[in-house]
Steps between C-alpha positions, in 0.01 A plus 500: 500500500163622373459559127332789317397561140600826339163631388298296251812347349601144564828619652508353851780604736586486868310761707834674558770530236866594538630827358863441403611854408671575831727198466687679219423875514325802650574425867883522489758251374376171351473215746712187465376308194522149644321610817220652291469183289463308824240748627292481180505121517407515870199710398388228259539237776273712719227521236575824314443450128504862370829681434541857377801639314578742213775572247544839670601347836874504494445538204484145370664325796178450694340310212817286479480434875133402488561289191783305660313453826178376343630301200480165688151591634358662188186287480403597857518879467363809328758755389410864434741740333475839326592705195478871429836669546767579244796326663840492333588128495872579525502758780170440675423871467136611486578839347265422211198525731183306428460275195192289432525492123371162378832396343678585826252298705577195286876548546460534877285183512767295315777628730289438812425142393874431481578662835209321668602167345146429386293453183220735610430792735193438715416869550663783301430851632554833332716653773390859444250645255685654203330824394659474156346162410122444487407236756305321222834441320650361821201268548528392136867409543409303811228319309761393246731367772210310664399346165864396450498327839780717635277678753199362683348813656512878446547740792528875557684681778404841645238551226191719540142384458455624141828346384396169656166512317659579163760224534246245621277565196783381270656222709353395836713620789551235766656718773591856588788573736527825695619613839225445755510476878357672806724797421455512121130487419492655150356191321181532706395814310427332164722206427360237738137551390611483133682173563199354680271596212732351236603192696871587526724399791702749706858457620606756762874568509666658805215360714714574807576859399864426396552356849347785699185315602704222662578739786874442463577847360509809721641856475850372578508231231761564229505348151781407263590782257346306210170433680209681333348588838765771533315702232146407600318796658308250712822385666630845594545529878197726559277277284624188677413656833146587387442170320593305811135535606404246234756250631376553854146421382618178334690413816185533714303270273794260479508470879134407512546240222833362632656598169757754374432840341619362164254213523212738574594721207499199266184349652325834443587486130392136468167588661422778250412270204541128424683585177774708666844332529766708677869441416712601801871475439774398742856368507460320835347159567347600835323797335374271222350272765354797687334625181360155417346495851277792394287257296379344828414830672125553489370853515125506568274762340505676839884492510512642146251776584694607807830493308343704218351758739829546682706514180267765356605735782870468408634726227794326330779753445712520186474369142628145447759627248587833337274552194789486247628175648156337498481528123847364444522211744349160550446573870 
């Protein structure tokens, strides 16, 4: 497995990470815990060293899962988790909304360390920007945790360019995580150039478009009642039909490269910048192996240009989530 550094930091990780959210939440009922522990350990055996979780996934149970799976392998891996929601520790309810107050960040860090069975968090992201707390205060709290040795690196998720600059001026930001793929290109407007200028790494989540870019989802696909895709405008039947053009494009390139659509989608991301590290999630070993295979798919400048030209003619239909949900979720 190739390695990449997240920006100018000394944080080196596998070129692909593993997003663990879907093992516990968002895509229907939680998967079997022992099977997921085995899958996470299988990922380490295959060279993946970067694992992504959050207190909000479950909530709490995903951190516990990742902690149990990686405890025997802790010195081989980088664990990223997140803070930023007001979660009732007794009920798991997020009715309190966002909360990035410095004292809350410290409480979340202590609880996460216990669940993750570790003495330090490699990368601690603010899960969503809290409009009620100046980002400078958040960065200051992170600085304190880093000085105390409880956190190694500061990250932001779904933050805009100005927020990133303000945070970075107080405490260097190692990585920013946002949704980015061939069907969600928002970071290209301002964020990617800002990260390049400041020397910050980028971690795209949902690099396979919540499964859509694999080509396995069509207009007849149904989801479990608790799967977030049921409320995603992008997954409504008409949008799925229109967005199929993007999957067809990936399929054409995949045929030429003797790869799969998912591998082309990931290879495209890897080819954008050397400091981009996608974190596709899965609950299946054969999908994990398929995703890892993307690292060996070489897209030439000509391939990338053709893919870009063809993708530019396709208008992706539907927002990724309803606006109100975007603000309140970790998706």
